[in-house]
Backbone as CSV, one residue per row, in Angstrom:
resi,resn,N_x,N_y,N_z,CA_x,CA_y,CA_z,C_x,C_y,C_z
1,MET,286.291,-24.785,96.737,286.247,-24.141,98.044,285.467,-25.027,99.016
2,THR,286.029,-25.261,100.214,285.386,-26.129,101.199,284.121,-25.484,101.751
3,GLN,283.029,-26.247,101.757,281.777,-25.789,102.343,281.678,-26.354,103.758
4,HIS,281.939,-25.524,104.733,281.955,-25.992,106.107,280.549,-26.112,106.680
5,LYS,280.434,-26.971,107.696,279.208,-27.103,108.480,279.555,-26.918,109.953
6,HIS,278.559,-27.120,110.798,278.748,-26.924,112.231,279.973,-27.686,112.747
7,GLN,280.134,-28.934,112.306,281.193,-29.775,112.857,282.583,-29.397,112.357
8,SER,282.673,-28.756,111.208,283.980,-28.533,110.592,284.396,-27.071,110.482
9,ALA,283.486,-26.140,110.737,283.833,-24.721,110.577,284.991,-24.360,111.505
10,PRO,286.050,-23.775,110.964,287.211,-23.446,111.807,286.911,-22.290,112.755
11,THR,287.527,-22.316,113.903,287.423,-21.196,114.840,288.353,-20.090,114.380
12,GLN,287.797,-18.892,114.233,288.569,-17.719,113.830,288.521,-16.695,114.964
13,PHE,289.305,-15.631,114.822,289.353,-14.602,115.864,289.357,-13.220,115.221
14,VAL,288.696,-12.284,115.911,288.711,-10.894,115.491,288.735,-10.039,116.751
15,GLU,289.412,-8.887,116.681,289.537,-8.032,117.859,288.658,-6.801,117.740
16,ALA,287.997,-6.476,118.863,287.162,-5.274,118.955,286.927,-4.984,120.423
17,ASN,286.838,-3.707,120.786,286.589,-3.315,122.183,287.624,-3.907,123.141
18,GLY,288.824,-4.165,122.643,289.854,-4.746,123.479,289.658,-6.220,123.766
19,ILE,288.757,-6.870,123.014,288.432,-8.284,123.210,288.819,-9.060,121.957
20,ARG,289.411,-10.215,122.148,289.693,-11.131,121.035,288.544,-12.135,120.983
21,PHE,287.611,-11.894,120.060,286.405,-12.717,119.947,286.679,-13.976,119.129
22,ALA,286.284,-15.123,119.658,286.311,-16.377,118.895,284.983,-16.527,118.168
23,TYR,285.051,-16.944,116.892,283.810,-17.107,116.133,283.990,-18.163,115.053
24,ARG,282.863,-18.647,114.549,282.820,-19.561,113.416,281.717,-19.083,112.487
25,ARG,281.971,-19.144,111.189,280.929,-18.765,110.219,280.888,-19.784,109.093
26,PHE,279.680,-20.132,108.693,279.501,-21.143,107.660,278.105,-20.987,107.073
27,GLY,277.891,-21.629,105.926,276.589,-21.566,105.278,276.632,-20.828,103.956
28,LYS,275.462,-20.527,103.453,275.305,-19.886,102.145,275.550,-18.395,102.260
29,THR,276.566,-17.912,101.576,276.905,-16.489,101.649,276.112,-15.692,100.625
30,GLY,276.178,-14.380,100.753,275.566,-13.503,99.767,274.339,-12.774,100.258
31,GLY,273.764,-13.215,101.369,272.584,-12.551,101.914,272.893,-11.937,103.270
32,VAL,271.845,-11.755,104.048,272.003,-11.206,105.396,272.377,-12.345,106.346
33,PRO,273.518,-12.265,107.009,273.915,-13.353,107.921,273.080,-13.347,109.197
34,LEU,273.050,-14.502,109.849,272.305,-14.690,111.099,273.309,-14.901,112.224
35,VAL,273.305,-14.011,113.208,274.251,-14.050,114.319,273.563,-14.661,115.543
36,PHE,274.165,-15.714,116.100,273.603,-16.448,117.233,274.188,-15.947,118.554
37,ASN,273.316,-15.761,119.565,273.732,-15.354,120.900,273.328,-16.440,121.895
38,GLN,274.297,-16.925,122.672,274.172,-18.172,123.417,273.612,-18.002,124.831
39,HIS,273.172,-19.147,125.387,272.571,-19.206,126.720,273.617,-19.217,127.837
40,PHE,273.143,-19.175,129.075,273.967,-19.237,130.276,274.889,-20.453,130.231
41,ARG,276.162,-20.215,130.483,277.204,-21.245,130.510,277.458,-21.901,129.145
42,GLY,276.862,-21.384,128.095,277.025,-22.007,126.785,278.198,-21.443,126.003
43,THR,278.728,-22.264,125.097,279.781,-21.855,124.167,279.283,-22.116,122.738
44,MET,280.155,-21.918,121.763,279.769,-22.197,120.376,279.389,-23.661,120.188
45,ASP,279.923,-24.544,121.026,279.651,-25.977,120.885,278.340,-26.403,121.531
46,TYR,277.640,-25.480,122.153,276.382,-25.819,122.816,275.172,-25.641,121.906
47,TRP,275.365,-25.125,120.701,274.261,-25.030,119.745,273.958,-26.406,119.161
48,ASP,272.738,-26.592,118.719,272.321,-27.849,118.092,272.678,-27.805,116.606
49,PRO,273.528,-28.727,116.125,273.863,-28.736,114.699,272.642,-28.879,113.794
50,ALA,271.585,-29.521,114.277,270.378,-29.638,113.454,269.769,-28.271,113.185
51,VAL,269.933,-27.341,114.127,269.424,-25.975,113.959,270.398,-25.138,113.146
52,THR,271.672,-25.153,113.523,272.633,-24.288,112.837,272.835,-24.713,111.381
53,ASP,273.025,-26.006,111.152,273.198,-26.481,109.769,271.911,-26.313,108.969
54,GLY,270.777,-26.520,109.629,269.495,-26.340,108.934,269.324,-24.917,108.443
55,LEU,269.606,-23.948,109.302,269.464,-22.549,108.906,270.562,-22.111,107.944
56,ALA,271.732,-22.766,108.021,272.852,-22.394,107.150,272.635,-22.796,105.693
57,LYS,271.634,-23.620,105.422,271.366,-23.997,104.032,270.977,-22.799,103.181
58,ASN,270.354,-21.794,103.785,269.849,-20.662,103.016,270.466,-19.320,103.392
59,ARG,271.447,-19.332,104.335,272.066,-18.087,104.752,273.375,-18.403,105.482
60,GLU,274.188,-17.405,105.658,275.390,-17.589,106.458,275.027,-17.509,107.937
61,VAL,275.585,-18.424,108.709,275.386,-18.479,110.151,276.695,-18.079,110.826
62,ILE,276.586,-17.242,111.854,277.765,-16.818,112.608,277.555,-17.153,114.079
63,LEU,278.402,-18.019,114.604,278.422,-18.346,116.025,279.610,-17.627,116.658
64,PHE,279.478,-17.173,117.894,280.622,-16.540,118.551,280.496,-16.661,120.058
65,ASN,281.642,-16.549,120.721,281.675,-16.442,122.174,281.846,-14.973,122.523
66,ASN,280.911,-14.436,123.285,281.014,-13.033,123.669,282.182,-12.843,124.642
67,GLY,282.495,-11.594,124.948,283.659,-11.290,125.759,283.698,-12.049,127.080
68,GLY,284.835,-12.683,127.369,285.009,-13.402,128.622,284.468,-14.809,128.639
69,VAL,283.837,-15.234,127.561,283.231,-16.563,127.484,284.168,-17.515,126.744
70,SER,284.546,-18.597,127.385,285.295,-19.684,126.766,286.562,-19.181,126.077
71,SER,286.646,-19.340,124.757,287.860,-19.029,124.011,288.000,-17.567,123.623
72,SER,287.042,-16.714,124.009,287.183,-15.269,123.790,287.848,-14.634,125.007
73,SER,288.650,-13.613,124.769,289.344,-12.952,125.869,288.424,-11.954,126.568
74,GLY,288.949,-11.281,127.582,288.185,-10.270,128.300,287.417,-10.851,129.468
75,GLN,286.535,-10.033,130.015,285.706,-10.424,131.150,284.244,-10.329,130.775
76,VAL,283.431,-11.222,131.342,281.995,-11.164,131.125,281.436,-9.967,131.889
77,PRO,280.739,-9.049,131.226,280.145,-7.916,131.935,279.041,-8.384,132.884
78,THR,278.738,-7.554,133.861,277.665,-7.887,134.798,276.359,-7.198,134.433
79,SER,276.253,-6.754,133.189,274.972,-6.259,132.671,274.841,-6.671,131.215
80,PHE,273.611,-6.960,130.801,273.389,-7.361,129.410,273.476,-6.175,128.457
81,GLN,273.311,-4.954,128.982,273.530,-3.790,128.133,274.989,-3.754,127.668
82,GLU,275.929,-4.021,128.584,277.347,-4.054,128.212,277.653,-5.249,127.305
83,THR,277.049,-6.389,127.609,277.256,-7.567,126.761,276.758,-7.299,125.352
84,GLY,275.608,-6.627,125.246,275.074,-6.261,123.937,276.006,-5.326,123.188
85,ALA,276.597,-4.368,123.899,277.547,-3.443,123.267,278.765,-4.196,122.740
86,ASN,279.225,-5.197,123.492,280.350,-6.010,123.011,279.962,-6.787,121.749
87,ALA,278.735,-7.312,121.729,278.274,-8.048,120.553,278.215,-7.140,119.325
88,ILE,277.770,-5.914,119.510,277.725,-4.953,118.401,279.137,-4.697,117.876
89,ALA,280.080,-4.526,118.794,281.472,-4.299,118.387,282.001,-5.490,117.593
90,PHE,281.653,-6.705,118.025,282.069,-7.908,117.292,281.494,-7.911,115.884
91,ILE,280.206,-7.652,115.751,279.555,-7.671,114.441,280.184,-6.632,113.511
92,MET,280.412,-5.445,114.039,280.980,-4.388,113.211,282.435,-4.677,112.844
93,ALA,283.141,-5.414,113.710,284.526,-5.789,113.392,284.592,-6.743,112.212
94,LEU,283.485,-7.432,111.923,283.406,-8.306,110.745,282.983,-7.532,109.498
95,ASP,282.887,-6.202,109.625,282.493,-5.320,108.512,281.086,-5.630,108.008
96,LEU,280.217,-6.028,108.900,278.824,-6.291,108.553,277.984,-5.054,108.856
97,THR,277.134,-4.684,107.917,276.289,-3.502,108.107,274.825,-3.845,108.338
98,LYS,274.460,-5.105,108.118,273.076,-5.539,108.355,273.098,-7.023,108.700
99,VAL,272.462,-7.389,109.807,272.411,-8.781,110.233,271.017,-9.115,110.744
100,ASP,270.695,-10.397,110.725,269.591,-10.928,111.512,270.199,-11.460,112.801
101,VAL,269.443,-11.410,113.889,269.976,-11.781,115.203,269.065,-12.815,115.849
102,LEU,269.673,-13.908,116.335,268.967,-14.929,117.103,269.565,-14.975,118.502
103,GLY,268.710,-14.982,119.517,269.178,-15.092,120.886,268.381,-16.122,121.648
104,PHE,269.088,-16.970,122.393,268.463,-18.032,123.179,268.738,-17.787,124.662
105,SER,267.674,-17.786,125.472,267.785,-17.622,126.917,268.423,-16.270,127.237
106,ILE,269.543,-16.233,127.997,270.151,-14.926,128.244,270.665,-14.319,126.940
107,GLY,270.936,-15.168,125.942,271.300,-14.653,124.628,270.167,-13.869,123.995
108,GLY,268.918,-14.225,124.320,267.772,-13.462,123.846,267.690,-12.103,124.508
109,MET,268.100,-12.030,125.763,268.151,-10.737,126.456,269.226,-9.861,125.834
110,VAL,270.368,-10.465,125.528,271.440,-9.734,124.851,270.989,-9.297,123.453
111,ALA,270.271,-10.172,122.755,269.794,-9.842,121.408,268.876,-8.626,121.422
112,GLN,268.041,-8.515,122.454,267.191,-7.319,122.578,268.038,-6.070,122.759
113,GLU,269.115,-6.180,123.555,269.984,-5.027,123.782,270.739,-4.638,122.518
114,ILE,271.171,-5.627,121.744,271.808,-5.329,120.453,270.864,-4.502,119.587
115,THR,269.617,-4.955,119.514,268.625,-4.310,118.647,268.268,-2.921,119.151
116,ALA,268.157,-2.775,120.472,267.817,-1.468,121.040,268.950,-0.466,120.841
117,GLN,270.200,-0.927,120.954,271.348,-0.026,120.850,271.754,0.261,119.414
118,ALA,271.526,-0.682,118.508,271.956,-0.515,117.110,270.821,-0.911,116.168
119,PRO,269.718,-0.180,116.188,268.544,-0.586,115.397,268.802,-0.656,113.898
120,ASP,269.714,0.162,113.386,269.995,0.144,111.947,270.819,-1.074,111.541
121,LEU,271.419,-1.747,112.510,272.243,-2.917,112.223,271.409,-4.180,112.069
122,VAL,270.252,-4.229,112.755,269.460,-5.461,112.843,268.261,-5.391,111.902
123,ARG,268.136,-6.413,111.059,267.002,-6.500,110.132,265.827,-7.226,110.781
124,ARG,266.054,-8.448,111.265,265.007,-9.242,111.919,265.578,-9.918,113.152
125,LEU,264.675,-10.285,114.054,265.075,-10.756,115.372,264.322,-12.044,115.709
126,ILE,265.055,-13.057,116.214,264.450,-14.300,116.689,264.827,-14.472,118.157
127,LEU,263.809,-14.601,119.012,264.010,-14.733,120.452,263.467,-16.075,120.906
128,VAL,264.318,-16.897,121.521,263.932,-18.248,121.931,264.117,-18.408,123.442
129,GLY,263.069,-18.840,124.136,263.182,-19.158,125.555,263.737,-18.023,126.385
130,THR,263.194,-16.825,126.208,263.771,-15.656,126.857,262.686,-14.745,127.407
131,GLY,263.101,-13.600,127.909,262.142,-12.663,128.475,262.655,-11.248,128.368
132,PRO,261.819,-10.280,128.745,262.195,-8.875,128.666,262.908,-8.413,129.940
133,ARG,263.337,-7.176,129.943,263.775,-6.565,131.196,262.629,-6.682,132.205
134,GLY,262.972,-6.929,133.460,261.937,-7.084,134.474,261.163,-8.382,134.360
135,ALA,261.724,-9.390,133.685,261.024,-10.663,133.471,260.554,-11.264,134.793
136,ASP,259.396,-11.898,134.746,258.824,-12.571,135.922,259.505,-13.933,136.087
137,MET,260.391,-14.029,137.045,261.135,-15.265,137.291,260.633,-15.981,138.548
138,SER,259.450,-15.611,139.031,258.967,-16.124,140.312,258.758,-17.630,140.309
139,THR,258.460,-18.214,139.158,258.254,-19.665,139.101,259.430,-20.391,138.446
140,SER,260.514,-19.682,138.185,261.686,-20.307,137.572,262.324,-21.307,138.527
141,ARG,262.734,-22.447,137.990,263.452,-23.463,138.763,264.938,-23.485,138.388
142,SER,265.407,-22.408,137.802,266.773,-22.360,137.292,267.810,-22.643,138.377
143,ALA,267.714,-21.950,139.514,268.707,-22.130,140.578,268.732,-23.569,141.065
144,GLU,267.549,-24.145,141.263,267.444,-25.544,141.714,268.061,-26.507,140.708
145,ILE,267.756,-26.319,139.440,268.230,-27.240,138.406,269.742,-27.148,138.235
146,PHE,270.285,-25.933,138.205,271.724,-25.792,138.009,272.519,-26.209,139.244
147,ALA,271.872,-26.235,140.411,272.556,-26.674,141.629,272.526,-28.192,141.791
148,GLY,271.783,-28.898,140.943,271.621,-30.338,141.066,272.876,-31.101,140.646
149,THR,272.856,-32.397,140.944,273.934,-33.310,140.544,273.390,-34.278,139.508
150,TYR,274.150,-34.496,138.433,273.656,-35.294,137.315,274.699,-36.340,136.927
151,ASP,274.213,-37.526,136.567,275.080,-38.627,136.157,274.536,-39.226,134.862
152,PRO,275.224,-38.966,133.740,276.451,-38.178,133.610,276.181,-36.679,133.729
153,PRO,277.220,-35.857,133.962,277.019,-34.417,134.148,276.281,-33.743,132.988
154,GLU,276.481,-34.253,131.778,275.839,-33.656,130.598,274.323,-33.704,130.682
155,HIS,273.774,-34.583,131.535,272.320,-34.689,131.670,271.708,-33.494,132.390
156,LEU,272.540,-32.609,132.915,272.024,-31.310,133.371,271.186,-30.675,132.285
157,TRP,271.661,-30.775,131.044,270.999,-30.074,129.940,269.685,-30.737,129.538
158,LEU,269.471,-31.997,129.936,268.143,-32.579,129.764,267.147,-31.870,130.672
159,ALA,267.562,-31.615,131.914,266.678,-30.933,132.866,266.445,-29.479,132.478
160,VAL,267.476,-28.834,131.930,267.355,-27.426,131.540,266.470,-27.262,130.313
161,HIS,266.684,-28.091,129.287,266.096,-27.842,127.978,264.836,-28.649,127.660
162,PHE,264.608,-29.779,128.360,263.551,-30.703,127.938,262.612,-31.023,129.095
163,SER,261.408,-31.443,128.746,260.416,-31.807,129.763,260.632,-33.268,130.177
164,PRO,259.989,-33.717,131.265,260.201,-35.093,131.735,259.494,-36.168,130.916
165,SER,258.648,-35.795,129.954,257.888,-36.796,129.209,258.829,-37.698,128.409
166,PRO,258.424,-38.943,128.140,259.281,-39.855,127.370,259.682,-39.295,126.008
167,SER,258.746,-38.646,125.311,259.066,-38.136,123.975,260.046,-36.970,124.044
168,SER,259.868,-36.101,125.035,260.779,-34.971,125.165,262.164,-35.446,125.604
169,ARG,262.198,-36.397,126.534,263.498,-36.923,126.978,264.230,-37.608,125.824
170,ALA,263.499,-38.352,124.986,264.128,-38.991,123.827,264.706,-37.936,122.885
171,ALA,263.961,-36.845,122.685,264.467,-35.757,121.854,265.708,-35.137,122.482
172,GLY,265.719,-35.069,123.823,266.869,-34.515,124.515,268.112,-35.368,124.361
173,LEU,267.960,-36.667,124.464,269.107,-37.554,124.294,269.654,-37.471,122.867
174,ALA,268.760,-37.331,121.893,269.198,-37.172,120.501,269.946,-35.850,120.326
175,PHE,269.459,-34.807,120.997,270.144,-33.512,120.954,271.552,-33.614,121.529
176,LEU,271.694,-34.260,122.688,273.014,-34.382,123.309,273.980,-35.128,122.395
177,LYS,273.490,-36.135,121.722,274.343,-36.888,120.794,274.827,-35.984,119.660
178,ARG,273.916,-35.180,119.098,274.302,-34.259,118.022,275.292,-33.213,118.538
179,LYS,275.003,-32.699,119.714,275.793,-31.614,120.294,277.249,-32.020,120.530
180,LEU,277.467,-33.284,120.861,278.802,-33.742,121.253,279.626,-34.301,120.094
181,LEU,279.121,-34.197,118.872,279.828,-34.781,117.732,281.133,-34.065,117.398
182,ARG,281.175,-32.754,117.582,282.385,-32.016,117.211,283.529,-32.385,118.148
183,GLN,284.714,-32.598,117.574,285.865,-33.056,118.344,286.678,-31.903,118.940
184,ASP,287.002,-30.881,118.139,287.823,-29.766,118.642,286.900,-28.751,119.309
185,ARG,286.658,-28.963,120.602,285.623,-28.230,121.302,286.189,-27.041,122.079
186,ASP,285.314,-26.069,122.289,285.647,-24.904,123.102,285.916,-25.295,124.546
187,PRO,286.742,-24.539,125.261,286.844,-24.703,126.714,285.493,-24.383,127.362
188,GLU,285.220,-25.013,128.492,283.978,-24.728,129.200,284.016,-23.315,129.799
189,VAL,282.847,-22.781,130.092,282.744,-21.444,130.692,283.260,-21.501,132.131
190,SER,284.071,-20.532,132.515,284.648,-20.508,133.855,283.584,-20.148,134.900
191,GLU,283.875,-20.504,136.150,282.962,-20.155,137.244,282.861,-18.640,137.400
192,GLU,283.962,-17.938,137.172,283.950,-16.475,137.249,283.007,-15.886,136.197
193,ALA,283.081,-16.425,134.982,282.206,-15.937,133.915,280.743,-16.248,134.228
194,ALA,280.481,-17.455,134.732,279.107,-17.838,135.073,278.550,-16.945,136.175
195,ALA,279.376,-16.598,137.149,278.932,-15.718,138.231,278.551,-14.341,137.696
196,ALA,279.330,-13.830,136.733,279.011,-12.532,136.122,277.705,-12.619,135.338
197,GLN,277.492,-13.730,134.647,276.230,-13.910,133.914,275.047,-13.944,134.876
198,ARG,275.205,-14.633,136.016,274.132,-14.668,137.019,273.813,-13.260,137.533
199,GLU,274.861,-12.488,137.798,274.642,-11.117,138.273,273.904,-10.294,137.231
200,ALA,274.254,-10.485,135.973,273.573,-9.758,134.894,272.100,-10.142,134.819
201,VAL,271.793,-11.431,135.011,270.397,-11.878,135.020,269.634,-11.177,136.132
202,GLY,270.235,-11.106,137.340,269.573,-10.456,138.462,269.260,-8.997,138.186
203,LYS,270.212,-8.298,137.585,269.979,-6.888,137.252,268.908,-6.751,136.175
204,TYR,268.973,-7.618,135.173,268.067,-7.511,134.027,266.620,-7.777,134.417
205,THR,266.411,-8.738,135.314,265.052,-9.149,135.660,264.488,-8.393,136.857
206,ALA,265.230,-7.443,137.384,264.732,-6.656,138.511,263.501,-5.858,138.084
207,PRO,262.428,-5.891,138.879,261.219,-5.141,138.509,261.440,-3.638,138.633
208,GLY,260.658,-2.893,137.902,260.749,-1.439,137.973,259.634,-0.807,137.160
209,GLU,259.268,0.385,137.510,258.205,1.086,136.792,258.656,1.426,135.382
210,GLY,257.812,1.139,134.397,258.129,1.442,133.006,259.228,0.583,132.432
211,VAL,259.489,-0.575,133.058,260.630,-1.393,132.655,260.480,-1.949,131.240
212,LEU,259.240,-2.054,130.765,259.002,-2.616,129.429,258.962,-1.558,128.329
213,ALA,259.121,-0.300,128.674,258.943,0.772,127.689,259.896,0.652,126.512
214,TYR,261.099,0.103,126.736,262.094,0.000,125.667,261.616,-0.873,124.516
215,LEU,260.703,-1.815,124.815,260.243,-2.749,123.778,259.492,-2.029,122.657
216,ARG,258.845,-0.915,122.969,258.088,-0.187,121.937,258.990,0.328,120.828
217,ASP,260.283,0.496,121.138,261.216,1.030,120.138,261.890,-0.059,119.321
218,ILE,261.644,-1.325,119.658,262.188,-2.429,118.852,261.139,-2.776,117.804
219,ARG,261.260,-2.176,116.633,260.228,-2.304,115.595,260.580,-3.342,114.540
220,GLN,261.721,-3.982,114.679,262.095,-5.029,113.726,261.094,-6.188,113.816
221,PRO,260.795,-6.818,112.671,259.998,-8.047,112.721,260.647,-9.040,113.673
222,THR,259.873,-9.575,114.591,260.422,-10.438,115.641,259.631,-11.737,115.724
223,LEU,260.345,-12.846,115.729,259.751,-14.163,115.936,260.140,-14.628,117.334
224,ILE,259.133,-14.907,118.164,259.352,-15.390,119.527,258.985,-16.869,119.553
225,VAL,259.882,-17.701,120.072,259.681,-19.153,120.109,259.844,-19.623,121.552
226,GLN,258.908,-20.464,122.002,258.918,-20.862,123.399,258.299,-22.243,123.578
227,GLY,258.656,-22.895,124.665,258.008,-24.135,125.053,256.805,-23.863,125.927
228,GLY,255.880,-24.780,125.926,254.651,-24.597,126.697,254.871,-24.520,128.192
229,ASN,256.002,-25.068,128.680,256.313,-25.000,130.112,257.816,-24.830,130.290
230,ASP,258.271,-23.599,130.140,259.689,-23.285,130.316,259.952,-23.101,131.808
231,VAL,260.790,-23.960,132.378,261.057,-23.897,133.815,262.282,-23.035,134.128
232,ILE,262.949,-22.514,133.120,264.113,-21.654,133.330,263.704,-20.183,133.210
233,VAL,263.208,-19.784,132.059,262.620,-18.448,131.875,261.136,-18.690,131.604
234,PRO,260.294,-18.573,132.628,258.901,-19.016,132.500,258.193,-18.500,131.252
235,THR,257.374,-19.360,130.688,256.726,-19.121,129.400,255.959,-17.805,129.351
236,VAL,255.399,-17.374,130.469,254.621,-16.141,130.492,255.421,-14.957,129.960
237,ASN,256.743,-15.008,130.106,257.562,-13.886,129.643,257.560,-13.741,128.125
238,SER,257.365,-14.848,127.422,257.272,-14.758,125.963,255.970,-14.080,125.541
239,TYR,254.893,-14.328,126.289,253.642,-13.610,126.026,253.828,-12.119,126.284
240,THR,254.553,-11.784,127.347,254.816,-10.373,127.640,255.579,-9.718,126.497
241,LEU,256.583,-10.416,125.972,257.315,-9.885,124.826,256.398,-9.659,123.636
242,GLN,255.581,-10.654,123.327,254.709,-10.552,122.155,253.709,-9.407,122.297
243,GLN,253.226,-9.190,123.492,252.232,-8.148,123.718,252.830,-6.745,123.695
244,ASN,254.121,-6.633,123.938,254.734,-5.313,124.049,255.644,-4.938,122.885
245,LEU,256.106,-5.903,122.119,256.864,-5.595,120.906,255.880,-5.233,119.798
246,PRO,256.105,-4.165,119.058,255.133,-3.718,118.053,254.973,-4.661,116.871
247,ASN,255.950,-5.537,116.623,255.987,-6.258,115.355,256.404,-7.711,115.577
248,ALA,255.713,-8.385,116.527,256.153,-9.706,116.953,255.067,-10.755,116.799
249,GLN,255.495,-11.972,116.504,254.613,-13.125,116.512,255.207,-14.195,117.414
250,LEU,254.351,-15.031,117.996,254.766,-16.001,118.999,254.377,-17.410,118.570
251,ILE,255.327,-18.342,118.697,255.080,-19.766,118.480,255.376,-20.490,119.789
252,VAL,254.424,-21.301,120.260,254.612,-22.088,121.479,254.530,-23.563,121.112
253,TYR,255.602,-24.309,121.411,255.651,-25.734,121.096,255.122,-26.564,122.266
254,PRO,254.334,-27.609,121.980,253.731,-28.415,123.052,254.745,-29.346,123.719
255,ASP,254.448,-29.692,124.977,255.285,-30.627,125.751,256.749,-30.245,125.649
256,ALA,257.032,-28.951,125.721,258.400,-28.472,125.525,258.787,-27.529,126.650
257,ASN,260.077,-27.509,126.918,260.652,-26.726,127.997,261.507,-25.601,127.397
258,HIS,262.571,-25.244,128.080,263.411,-24.106,127.720,264.019,-24.248,126.327
259,GLY,264.479,-25.452,125.991,265.115,-25.673,124.683,264.143,-26.196,123.650
260,SER,263.005,-25.550,123.523,261.934,-26.055,122.649,262.394,-26.264,121.220
261,PHE,263.275,-25.373,120.709,263.698,-25.512,119.314,264.656,-26.676,119.121
262,TYR,265.235,-27.198,120.203,266.054,-28.401,120.112,265.192,-29.661,120.143
263,GLN,263.994,-29.535,120.681,263.059,-30.660,120.671,262.392,-30.815,119.313
264,TYR,262.194,-29.690,118.638,261.550,-29.681,117.315,262.456,-28.973,116.305
265,PRO,263.675,-29.463,116.070,264.616,-28.697,115.240,264.170,-28.515,113.796
266,GLU,263.605,-29.562,113.195,263.186,-29.437,111.789,262.034,-28.445,111.653
267,LEU,261.077,-28.521,112.572,259.943,-27.596,112.534,260.422,-26.166,112.767
268,PHE,261.294,-25.996,113.751,261.809,-24.653,114.025,262.548,-24.090,112.817
269,VAL,263.421,-24.877,112.211,264.184,-24.395,111.055,263.239,-23.981,109.939
270,SER,262.204,-24.778,109.705,261.234,-24.450,108.663,260.535,-23.126,108.953
271,GLN,260.103,-22.946,110.191,259.377,-21.727,110.551,260.302,-20.515,110.605
272,ALA,261.501,-20.695,111.126,262.458,-19.593,111.156,262.882,-19.203,109.744
273,ASP,263.062,-20.210,108.890,263.413,-19.967,107.497,262.337,-19.125,106.814
274,GLN,261.087,-19.500,107.023,259.987,-18.742,106.428,259.973,-17.312,106.951
275,PHE,260.179,-17.164,108.246,260.180,-15.830,108.847,261.303,-14.961,108.275
276,LEU,262.496,-15.539,108.124,263.639,-14.763,107.661,263.602,-14.475,106.165
277,ALA,262.958,-15.359,105.403,263.013,-15.244,103.946,261.763,-14.646,103.312
278,SER,260.636,-14.645,104.029,259.383,-14.196,103.415,259.437,-12.726,103.036
279,ALA,258.766,-12.401,101.934,258.620,-11.005,101.537,257.715,-10.316,102.540
280,ARG,258.060,-9.075,102.882,257.262,-8.335,103.842,257.078,-6.913,103.368
281,GLN,255.875,-6.416,103.537,255.697,-5.000,103.261,256.558,-4.156,104.189
282,GLY,256.778,-4.657,105.393,257.564,-3.906,106.363,259.005,-3.703,105.957
283,ASP,259.489,-4.451,104.965,260.857,-4.266,104.502,260.971,-3.096,103.519
284,ASP,259.836,-2.537,103.126,259.843,-1.414,102.191,259.928,-0.117,103.001
285,ALA,261.083,0.521,102.949,261.298,1.727,103.752,260.412,2.888,103.319
286,ASN,259.805,2.803,102.117,258.976,3.894,101.618,257.562,3.873,102.191
287,LEU,257.199,2.761,102.849,255.857,2.669,103.420,255.807,3.309,104.804
288,ARG,254.682,3.978,105.094,254.465,4.481,106.442,254.252,3.303,107.389
289,LEU,254.515,3.514,108.671,254.380,2.453,109.653,252.983,1.842,109.620
290,SER,251.955,2.679,109.443,250.575,2.189,109.448,250.264,1.305,108.251
291,GLU,251.119,1.350,107.206,250.883,0.561,105.999,251.623,-0.771,106.009
292,ARG,252.459,-0.974,107.026,253.305,-2.152,107.021,252.619,-3.335,107.697
293,LEU,252.762,-4.501,107.092,252.250,-5.715,107.715,253.083,-6.049,108.936
294,PRO,252.451,-6.441,110.052,253.206,-6.739,111.258,253.852,-8.115,111.268
295,ILE,253.534,-8.970,110.289,254.091,-10.316,110.241,254.504,-10.630,108.808
296,PRO,255.361,-11.652,108.612,255.758,-12.005,107.250,254.560,-12.320,106.371
297,SER,254.617,-11.869,105.146,253.564,-12.162,104.186,253.577,-13.629,103.799
298,ILE,252.412,-14.165,103.445,252.369,-15.549,102.968,252.902,-15.639,101.552
299,VAL,253.132,-14.510,100.920,253.733,-14.499,99.585,255.237,-14.558,99.744
300,SER,255.870,-15.499,99.057,257.318,-15.673,99.220,258.075,-14.542,98.552
301,ALA,259.375,-14.532,98.814,260.224,-13.477,98.250,260.263,-13.523,96.740
302,THR,259.933,-14.670,96.159,259.928,-14.786,94.703,258.568,-14.464,94.110
303,GLY,257.582,-14.200,95.005,256.249,-13.873,94.531,255.408,-15.082,94.238
304,CYS,255.902,-16.302,94.542,255.148,-17.530,94.265,254.213,-17.861,95.398
């Protein structure tokens, strides 16, 4: 049986909610799969193979384009609550009853909505370069960066994901090389879809009284990963998430921007692997909430 990786996993399709979802799945089967939710204007080909293949060594990885994005049919909703509902429909169409969820940037906002709407479906949650409802975007340079001109155009993603330092830029160029290796690539995101995503961001980040209250109900173990200076979704929002989620830990990478896990892929994979695989008292449904450890135990799942 062929063991596929990021570069070779075939694109498959499944229908749910009137949408024909494009997806790819690869990695070690038999455990809880990890479902990836992508950033603004991103497709399945925008993930870093160093991250996806790294995590696929110990679990099945599922990449997909949500409704209206690239090779999936339908329209992009103008709210992340609707996008999250579409993601839930996709997961359930694969006959999955328990998943881990990773979300990057606006994908992290969608990942929170998946977890809030279907708490029994999600085991653990990884949020990268993202923020909560009502996120503080006052220092974000997102509009400026995406409106810029880049030569070559792909260097937009250096400005989005990496800091200007020589070491971060070198990591960014290595990321772009890895990212572009796959030959049969998804179509790019349409301007119509991008406009809907922008509208959803505006609605999601709008301030309001009690806007963070929903976070108290997301009790899944959560790993938050961020760069020390995220110019797209400002770093302060990750602190807000950590302070308001009942069961969250935060990792901040130095000299890193929005795509911090692409700058440190091996370190991220190691830490995410530990988070997803470690034995936790919180996984024991017989324990009262007050008896559960809020973070993964240092004792491995094998007790070693």
